[in-house]
Backbone atoms as SQL, in Angstrom:
CREATE TABLE atoms (id INTEGER PRIMARY KEY, chain TEXT, resi INTEGER, resn TEXT, atom TEXT, x REAL, y REAL, z REAL);
INSERT INTO atoms VALUES
  (1, 'A', 1, 'GLY', 'N', -8.020, -3.134, 14.127),
  (2, 'A', 1, 'GLY', 'CA', -8.533, -3.839, 12.984),
  (3, 'A', 1, 'GLY', 'C', -8.999, -2.927, 11.875),
  (4, 'A', 2, 'CYS', 'N', -8.638, -1.629, 11.913),
  (5, 'A', 2, 'CYS', 'CA', -9.060, -0.738, 10.844),
  (6, 'A', 2, 'CYS', 'C', -7.946, 0.245, 10.517),
  (7, 'A', 3, 'LYS', 'N', -8.114, 0.963, 9.431),
  (8, 'A', 3, 'LYS', 'CA', -7.131, 1.952, 8.999),
  (9, 'A', 3, 'LYS', 'C', -7.491, 3.312, 9.572),
  (10, 'A', 4, 'ILE', 'N', -6.455, 4.117, 9.822),
  (11, 'A', 4, 'ILE', 'CA', -6.679, 5.496, 10.242),
  (12, 'A', 4, 'ILE', 'C', -5.688, 6.376, 9.489),
  (13, 'A', 5, 'GLN', 'N', -6.124, 7.526, 9.094),
  (14, 'A', 5, 'GLN', 'CA', -5.274, 8.454, 8.358),
  (15, 'A', 5, 'GLN', 'C', -4.329, 9.158, 9.323),
  (16, 'A', 6, 'ALA', 'N', -3.101, 9.363, 8.905),
  (17, 'A', 6, 'ALA', 'CA', -2.127, 10.146, 9.670),
  (18, 'A', 6, 'ALA', 'C', -1.548, 11.209, 8.752),
  (19, 'A', 7, 'THR', 'N', -1.373, 12.404, 9.286),
  (20, 'A', 7, 'THR', 'CA', -0.899, 13.521, 8.492),
  (21, 'A', 7, 'THR', 'C', 0.341, 14.136, 9.120),
  (22, 'A', 8, 'VAL', 'N', 1.347, 14.368, 8.276),
  (23, 'A', 8, 'VAL', 'CA', 2.535, 15.113, 8.686),
  (24, 'A', 8, 'VAL', 'C', 2.498, 16.419, 7.900),
  (25, 'A', 9, 'ARG', 'N', 2.439, 17.514, 8.609),
  (26, 'A', 9, 'ARG', 'CA', 2.392, 18.810, 7.929),
  (27, 'A', 9, 'ARG', 'C', 3.686, 19.075, 7.174),
  (28, 'A', 10, 'LYS', 'N', 3.582, 19.845, 6.112),
  (29, 'A', 10, 'LYS', 'CA', 4.716, 20.138, 5.230),
  (30, 'A', 10, 'LYS', 'C', 5.922, 20.664, 6.009),
  (31, 'A', 11, 'THR', 'N', 5.684, 21.487, 7.017),
  (32, 'A', 11, 'THR', 'CA', 6.787, 22.088, 7.771),
  (33, 'A', 11, 'THR', 'C', 7.535, 21.087, 8.642),
  (34, 'A', 12, 'MET', 'N', 6.978, 19.879, 8.819),
  (35, 'A', 12, 'MET', 'CA', 7.633, 18.877, 9.662),
  (36, 'A', 12, 'MET', 'C', 8.067, 17.632, 8.907),
  (37, 'A', 13, 'ILE', 'N', 7.957, 17.649, 7.605),
  (38, 'A', 13, 'ILE', 'CA', 8.371, 16.490, 6.814),
  (39, 'A', 13, 'ILE', 'C', 9.836, 16.159, 7.077),
  (40, 'A', 14, 'TYR', 'N', 10.676, 17.172, 7.201),
  (41, 'A', 14, 'TYR', 'CA', 12.107, 16.944, 7.453),
  (42, 'A', 14, 'TYR', 'C', 12.345, 16.095, 8.696),
  (43, 'A', 15, 'LYS', 'N', 11.486, 16.234, 9.699),
  (44, 'A', 15, 'LYS', 'CA', 11.665, 15.517, 10.962),
  (45, 'A', 15, 'LYS', 'C', 11.293, 14.039, 10.861),
  (46, 'A', 16, 'PHE', 'N', 10.276, 13.709, 10.061),
  (47, 'A', 16, 'PHE', 'CA', 9.739, 12.347, 10.044),
  (48, 'A', 16, 'PHE', 'C', 10.065, 11.551, 8.778),
  (49, 'A', 17, 'LYS', 'N', 10.561, 12.209, 7.749),
  (50, 'A', 17, 'LYS', 'CA', 10.778, 11.551, 6.462),
  (51, 'A', 17, 'LYS', 'C', 11.658, 10.301, 6.578),
  (52, 'A', 18, 'GLN', 'N', 12.732, 10.377, 7.315),
  (53, 'A', 18, 'GLN', 'CA', 13.655, 9.249, 7.447),
  (54, 'A', 18, 'GLN', 'C', 13.170, 8.208, 8.464),
  (55, 'A', 19, 'LEU', 'N', 12.186, 8.558, 9.291),
  (56, 'A', 19, 'LEU', 'CA', 11.705, 7.650, 10.336),
  (57, 'A', 19, 'LEU', 'C', 10.587, 6.722, 9.877),
  (58, 'A', 20, 'LEU', 'N', 9.840, 7.118, 8.847),
  (59, 'A', 20, 'LEU', 'CA', 8.639, 6.378, 8.441),
  (60, 'A', 20, 'LEU', 'C', 8.819, 5.716, 7.093),
  (61, 'A', 21, 'SER', 'N', 8.322, 4.487, 6.987),
  (62, 'A', 21, 'SER', 'CA', 8.279, 3.833, 5.692),
  (63, 'A', 21, 'SER', 'C', 7.097, 2.892, 5.617),
  (64, 'A', 22, 'GLU', 'N', 6.551, 2.786, 4.407),
  (65, 'A', 22, 'GLU', 'CA', 5.358, 1.982, 4.169),
  (66, 'A', 22, 'GLU', 'C', 5.610, 0.527, 4.540),
  (67, 'A', 23, 'GLY', 'N', 4.588, -0.092, 5.136),
  (68, 'A', 23, 'GLY', 'CA', 4.665, -1.504, 5.471),
  (69, 'A', 23, 'GLY', 'C', 5.296, -1.786, 6.819),
  (70, 'A', 24, 'ARG', 'N', 5.632, -0.767, 7.578),
  (71, 'A', 24, 'ARG', 'CA', 6.251, -0.937, 8.891),
  (72, 'A', 24, 'ARG', 'C', 5.222, -0.643, 9.977),
  (73, 'A', 25, 'VAL', 'N', 5.498, -1.107, 11.180),
  (74, 'A', 25, 'VAL', 'CA', 4.639, -0.861, 12.338),
  (75, 'A', 25, 'VAL', 'C', 5.416, 0.039, 13.296),
  (76, 'A', 26, 'TYR', 'N', 4.738, 1.024, 13.859),
  (77, 'A', 26, 'TYR', 'CA', 5.385, 1.995, 14.737),
  (78, 'A', 26, 'TYR', 'C', 4.604, 2.185, 16.020),
  (79, 'A', 27, 'VAL', 'N', 5.320, 2.572, 17.062),
  (80, 'A', 27, 'VAL', 'CA', 4.716, 3.063, 18.295),
  (81, 'A', 27, 'VAL', 'C', 4.912, 4.566, 18.260),
  (82, 'A', 28, 'MET', 'N', 3.815, 5.304, 18.404),
  (83, 'A', 28, 'MET', 'CA', 3.880, 6.765, 18.337),
  (84, 'A', 28, 'MET', 'C', 3.357, 7.345, 19.635),
  (85, 'A', 29, 'LYS', 'N', 3.931, 8.474, 20.020),
  (86, 'A', 29, 'LYS', 'CA', 3.488, 9.193, 21.221),
  (87, 'A', 29, 'LYS', 'C', 3.363, 10.672, 20.896),
  (88, 'A', 30, 'LEU', 'N', 2.481, 11.328, 21.618),
  (89, 'A', 30, 'LEU', 'CA', 2.333, 12.779, 21.573),
  (90, 'A', 30, 'LEU', 'C', 1.942, 13.306, 20.196),
  (91, 'A', 31, 'PHE', 'N', 0.797, 12.857, 19.719),
  (92, 'A', 31, 'PHE', 'CA', 0.214, 13.322, 18.465),
  (93, 'A', 31, 'PHE', 'C', -1.201, 13.772, 18.744),
  (94, 'A', 32, 'SER', 'N', -1.793, 14.503, 17.829),
  (95, 'A', 32, 'SER', 'CA', -3.174, 14.957, 17.984),
  (96, 'A', 32, 'SER', 'C', -4.122, 13.992, 17.302),
  (97, 'A', 33, 'VAL', 'N', -5.308, 13.874, 17.853),
  (98, 'A', 33, 'VAL', 'CA', -6.394, 13.090, 17.259),
  (99, 'A', 33, 'VAL', 'C', -7.537, 14.071, 17.009),
  (100, 'A', 34, 'VAL', 'N', -7.918, 14.201, 15.744),
  (101, 'A', 34, 'VAL', 'CA', -8.954, 15.162, 15.371),
  (102, 'A', 34, 'VAL', 'C', -10.006, 14.467, 14.511),
  (103, 'A', 35, 'PRO', 'N', -11.208, 15.048, 14.427),
  (104, 'A', 35, 'PRO', 'CA', -12.224, 14.458, 13.547),
  (105, 'A', 35, 'PRO', 'C', -11.734, 14.430, 12.102),
  (106, 'A', 36, 'ASN', 'N', -12.063, 13.374, 11.400),
  (107, 'A', 36, 'ASN', 'CA', -11.681, 13.211, 10.005),
  (108, 'A', 36, 'ASN', 'C', -12.835, 13.718, 9.150),
  (109, 'A', 37, 'GLN', 'N', -12.825, 15.008, 8.869),
  (110, 'A', 37, 'GLN', 'CA', -13.926, 15.632, 8.143),
  (111, 'A', 37, 'GLN', 'C', -13.417, 16.339, 6.905),
  (112, 'A', 38, 'GLY', 'N', -14.331, 16.736, 6.061),
  (113, 'A', 38, 'GLY', 'CA', -13.991, 17.535, 4.899),
  (114, 'A', 38, 'GLY', 'C', -13.604, 16.710, 3.695),
  (115, 'A', 39, 'SER', 'N', -13.033, 17.396, 2.730),
  (116, 'A', 39, 'SER', 'CA', -12.671, 16.769, 1.460),
  (117, 'A', 39, 'SER', 'C', -11.367, 16.001, 1.566),
  (118, 'A', 40, 'TYR', 'N', -11.195, 15.043, 0.673),
  (119, 'A', 40, 'TYR', 'CA', -9.945, 14.306, 0.499),
  (120, 'A', 40, 'TYR', 'C', -9.562, 13.451, 1.707),
  (121, 'A', 41, 'ARG', 'N', -10.516, 12.766, 2.280),
  (122, 'A', 41, 'ARG', 'CA', -10.218, 11.843, 3.378),
  (123, 'A', 41, 'ARG', 'C', -9.662, 10.556, 2.789),
  (124, 'A', 42, 'ALA', 'N', -8.556, 10.069, 3.357),
  (125, 'A', 42, 'ALA', 'CA', -7.908, 8.860, 2.840),
  (126, 'A', 42, 'ALA', 'C', -8.472, 7.589, 3.471),
  (127, 'A', 43, 'THR', 'N', -9.183, 7.701, 4.574),
  (128, 'A', 43, 'THR', 'CA', -9.831, 6.545, 5.200),
  (129, 'A', 43, 'THR', 'C', -11.235, 6.948, 5.630),
  (130, 'A', 44, 'ARG', 'N', -12.034, 5.955, 5.933),
  (131, 'A', 44, 'ARG', 'CA', -13.388, 6.226, 6.421),
  (132, 'A', 44, 'ARG', 'C', -13.432, 6.318, 7.944),
  (133, 'A', 45, 'HIS', 'N', -12.305, 6.152, 8.597),
  (134, 'A', 45, 'HIS', 'CA', -12.255, 6.249, 10.060),
  (135, 'A', 45, 'HIS', 'C', -12.737, 7.625, 10.492),
  (136, 'A', 46, 'GLN', 'N', -13.449, 7.715, 11.613),
  (137, 'A', 46, 'GLN', 'CA', -14.012, 8.998, 12.039),
  (138, 'A', 46, 'GLN', 'C', -12.963, 9.976, 12.570),
  (139, 'A', 47, 'PHE', 'N', -11.753, 9.491, 12.864),
  (140, 'A', 47, 'PHE', 'CA', -10.684, 10.360, 13.345),
  (141, 'A', 47, 'PHE', 'C', -9.450, 10.236, 12.458),
  (142, 'A', 48, 'LYS', 'N', -8.540, 11.198, 12.589),
  (143, 'A', 48, 'LYS', 'CA', -7.234, 11.113, 11.933),
  (144, 'A', 48, 'LYS', 'C', -6.171, 11.586, 12.919),
  (145, 'A', 49, 'LEU', 'N', -4.931, 11.153, 12.689),
  (146, 'A', 49, 'LEU', 'CA', -3.807, 11.517, 13.539),
  (147, 'A', 49, 'LEU', 'C', -3.037, 12.649, 12.881),
  (148, 'A', 50, 'ILE', 'N', -2.619, 13.612, 13.669),
  (149, 'A', 50, 'ILE', 'CA', -1.803, 14.711, 13.175),
  (150, 'A', 50, 'ILE', 'C', -0.480, 14.688, 13.942),
  (151, 'A', 51, 'PHE', 'N', 0.617, 14.521, 13.228),
  (152, 'A', 51, 'PHE', 'CA', 1.935, 14.543, 13.855),
  (153, 'A', 51, 'PHE', 'C', 2.249, 15.969, 14.305),
  (154, 'A', 52, 'GLN', 'N', 2.812, 16.099, 15.497),
  (155, 'A', 52, 'GLN', 'CA', 3.225, 17.386, 16.050),
  (156, 'A', 52, 'GLN', 'C', 4.747, 17.421, 16.138),
  (157, 'A', 53, 'PHE', 'N', 5.307, 18.580, 16.435),
  (158, 'A', 53, 'PHE', 'CA', 6.753, 18.671, 16.569),
  (159, 'A', 53, 'PHE', 'C', 7.262, 17.744, 17.682),
  (160, 'A', 54, 'ARG', 'N', 6.470, 17.576, 18.726),
  (161, 'A', 54, 'ARG', 'CA', 6.878, 16.744, 19.866),
  (162, 'A', 54, 'ARG', 'C', 6.580, 15.252, 19.672),
  (163, 'A', 55, 'THR', 'N', 5.936, 14.874, 18.568),
  (164, 'A', 55, 'THR', 'CA', 5.602, 13.475, 18.301),
  (165, 'A', 55, 'THR', 'C', 6.878, 12.640, 18.222),
  (166, 'A', 56, 'THR', 'N', 6.845, 11.470, 18.874),
  (167, 'A', 56, 'THR', 'CA', 7.967, 10.535, 18.771),
  (168, 'A', 56, 'THR', 'C', 7.486, 9.271, 18.084),
  (169, 'A', 57, 'VAL', 'N', 8.383, 8.659, 17.316),
  (170, 'A', 57, 'VAL', 'CA', 8.074, 7.463, 16.536),
  (171, 'A', 57, 'VAL', 'C', 9.203, 6.467, 16.741),
  (172, 'A', 58, 'ARG', 'N', 8.843, 5.200, 17.020),
  (173, 'A', 58, 'ARG', 'CA', 9.868, 4.157, 17.077),
  (174, 'A', 58, 'ARG', 'C', 9.331, 2.889, 16.440),
  (175, 'A', 59, 'ASP', 'N', 10.238, 2.107, 15.860),
  (176, 'A', 59, 'ASP', 'CA', 9.860, 0.845, 15.217),
  (177, 'A', 59, 'ASP', 'C', 9.276, -0.122, 16.236),
  (178, 'A', 60, 'ALA', 'N', 8.374, -0.945, 15.764),
  (179, 'A', 60, 'ALA', 'CA', 7.783, -1.994, 16.600),
  (180, 'A', 60, 'ALA', 'C', 7.664, -3.264, 15.759),
  (181, 'A', 61, 'ILE', 'N', 7.584, -4.389, 16.428),
  (182, 'A', 61, 'ILE', 'CA', 7.366, -5.669, 15.750),
  (183, 'A', 61, 'ILE', 'C', 5.986, -6.158, 16.153),
  (184, 'A', 62, 'CYS', 'N', 5.162, -6.405, 15.152),
  (185, 'A', 62, 'CYS', 'CA', 3.803, -6.854, 15.420),
  (186, 'A', 62, 'CYS', 'C', 3.353, -7.701, 14.239),
  (187, 'A', 63, 'ASP', 'N', 3.336, -9.006, 14.419),
  (188, 'A', 63, 'ASP', 'CA', 3.009, -9.914, 13.317),
  (189, 'A', 63, 'ASP', 'C', 1.530, -9.964, 12.943),
  (190, 'A', 64, 'PHE', 'N', 0.636, -9.510, 13.822),
  (191, 'A', 64, 'PHE', 'CA', -0.787, -9.633, 13.501),
  (192, 'A', 64, 'PHE', 'C', -1.349, -8.396, 12.786),
  (193, 'A', 65, 'ILE', 'N', -0.540, -7.357, 12.603),
  (194, 'A', 65, 'ILE', 'CA', -0.969, -6.209, 11.805),
  (195, 'A', 65, 'ILE', 'C', -0.464, -6.430, 10.382),
  (196, 'A', 66, 'PRO', 'N', -1.373, -6.418, 9.390),
  (197, 'A', 66, 'PRO', 'CA', -0.941, -6.664, 8.018),
  (198, 'A', 66, 'PRO', 'C', 0.068, -5.617, 7.554),
  (199, 'A', 67, 'LYS', 'N', 1.071, -6.049, 6.818),
  (200, 'A', 67, 'LYS', 'CA', 2.115, -5.136, 6.333),
  (201, 'A', 67, 'LYS', 'C', 1.565, -4.178, 5.278),
  (202, 'A', 68, 'PHE', 'N', 0.733, -4.672, 4.397),
  (203, 'A', 68, 'PHE', 'CA', 0.132, -3.844, 3.362),
  (204, 'A', 68, 'PHE', 'C', -1.363, -4.115, 3.388),
  (205, 'A', 69, 'ALA', 'N', -2.157, -3.072, 3.409),
  (206, 'A', 69, 'ALA', 'CA', -3.600, -3.257, 3.548),
  (207, 'A', 69, 'ALA', 'C', -4.360, -2.403, 2.542),
  (208, 'A', 70, 'LEU', 'N', -4.141, -2.664, 1.289),
  (209, 'A', 70, 'LEU', 'CA', -4.884, -1.959, 0.258),
  (210, 'A', 70, 'LEU', 'C', -6.327, -2.448, 0.230),
  (211, 'A', 71, 'THR', 'N', -7.229, -1.543, -0.046),
  (212, 'A', 71, 'THR', 'CA', -8.625, -1.905, -0.258),
  (213, 'A', 71, 'THR', 'C', -8.937, -1.605, -1.712),
  (214, 'A', 72, 'ILE', 'N', -9.162, -2.636, -2.489),
  (215, 'A', 72, 'ILE', 'CA', -9.426, -2.467, -3.916),
  (216, 'A', 72, 'ILE', 'C', -10.931, -2.354, -4.141),
  (217, 'A', 73, 'SER', 'N', -11.341, -1.298, -4.817),
  (218, 'A', 73, 'SER', 'CA', -12.749, -1.093, -5.150),
  (219, 'A', 73, 'SER', 'C', -12.958, -1.410, -6.623),
  (220, 'A', 74, 'SER', 'N', -14.079, -2.049, -6.903),
  (221, 'A', 74, 'SER', 'CA', -14.396, -2.330, -8.305),
  (222, 'A', 74, 'SER', 'C', -14.856, -1.045, -8.983),
  (223, 'A', 75, 'PHE', 'N', -14.749, -1.003, -10.312),
  (224, 'A', 75, 'PHE', 'CA', -15.179, 0.167, -11.067),
  (225, 'A', 75, 'PHE', 'C', -16.662, 0.433, -10.832),
  (226, 'A', 76, 'THR', 'N', -17.459, -0.619, -10.768),
  (227, 'A', 76, 'THR', 'CA', -18.898, -0.478, -10.522),
  (228, 'A', 76, 'THR', 'C', -19.154, 0.165, -9.170),
  (229, 'A', 77, 'GLU', 'N', -18.422, -0.288, -8.153),
  (230, 'A', 77, 'GLU', 'CA', -18.587, 0.279, -6.810),
  (231, 'A', 77, 'GLU', 'C', -18.234, 1.769, -6.798),
  (232, 'A', 78, 'ILE', 'N', -17.199, 2.148, -7.512),
  (233, 'A', 78, 'ILE', 'CA', -16.803, 3.557, -7.580),
  (234, 'A', 78, 'ILE', 'C', -17.901, 4.385, -8.245),
  (235, 'A', 79, 'LEU', 'N', -18.448, 3.889, -9.344),
  (236, 'A', 79, 'LEU', 'CA', -19.495, 4.623, -10.056),
  (237, 'A', 79, 'LEU', 'C', -20.775, 4.740, -9.238),
  (238, 'A', 80, 'GLU', 'N', -21.061, 3.749, -8.388),
  (239, 'A', 80, 'GLU', 'CA', -22.287, 3.745, -7.590),
  (240, 'A', 80, 'GLU', 'C', -22.154, 4.541, -6.297),
  (241, 'A', 81, 'THR', 'N', -20.956, 4.970, -5.939),
  (242, 'A', 81, 'THR', 'CA', -20.752, 5.700, -4.690),
  (243, 'A', 81, 'THR', 'C', -21.321, 7.096, -4.815),
  (244, 'A', 82, 'LYS', 'N', -22.326, 7.379, -3.987),
  (245, 'A', 82, 'LYS', 'CA', -22.966, 8.689, -4.007),
  (246, 'A', 82, 'LYS', 'C', -22.985, 9.322, -2.626),
  (247, 'A', 83, 'GLU', 'N', -22.939, 8.516, -1.582),
  (248, 'A', 83, 'GLU', 'CA', -23.140, 9.015, -0.234),
  (249, 'A', 83, 'GLU', 'C', -21.949, 9.746, 0.352),
  (250, 'A', 84, 'ASP', 'N', -20.731, 9.497, -0.129),
  (251, 'A', 84, 'ASP', 'CA', -19.540, 10.048, 0.496),
  (252, 'A', 84, 'ASP', 'C', -18.525, 10.466, -0.557),
  (253, 'A', 85, 'SER', 'N', -18.829, 11.523, -1.278),
  (254, 'A', 85, 'SER', 'CA', -17.984, 11.922, -2.396),
  (255, 'A', 85, 'SER', 'C', -16.662, 12.557, -1.959),
  (256, 'A', 86, 'ASP', 'N', -16.482, 12.843, -0.671),
  (257, 'A', 86, 'ASP', 'CA', -15.238, 13.440, -0.194),
  (258, 'A', 86, 'ASP', 'C', -14.162, 12.398, 0.079),
  (259, 'A', 87, 'PHE', 'N', -14.488, 11.122, 0.029),
  (260, 'A', 87, 'PHE', 'CA', -13.544, 10.058, 0.330),
  (261, 'A', 87, 'PHE', 'C', -12.711, 9.755, -0.893),
  (262, 'A', 88, 'LEU', 'N', -11.373, 9.700, -0.724),
  (263, 'A', 88, 'LEU', 'CA', -10.490, 9.391, -1.839),
  (264, 'A', 88, 'LEU', 'C', -10.653, 7.932, -2.245),
  (265, 'A', 89, 'VAL', 'N', -10.675, 7.662, -3.527),
  (266, 'A', 89, 'VAL', 'CA', -10.793, 6.294, -4.026),
  (267, 'A', 89, 'VAL', 'C', -9.473, 5.921, -4.659);
């Protein structure tokens, strides 16, 4: 029921570029789970996924996961945000 950031390192983009597309659901195996810390976090989830060379990805069908899940913030909310300046808006 929440979003989690996933990262594909530049050196492995060639492997996953054709396999992944926005709005799809996937089953993934053999990836790393690390704390989501530092600057430029794309989600507020405490962890993020890191794709490895051995990571496998396959399409899945799942109707209860939303296809697109944007979170729109109001301008006022953005201006009032002080507690977590490392989070991307």
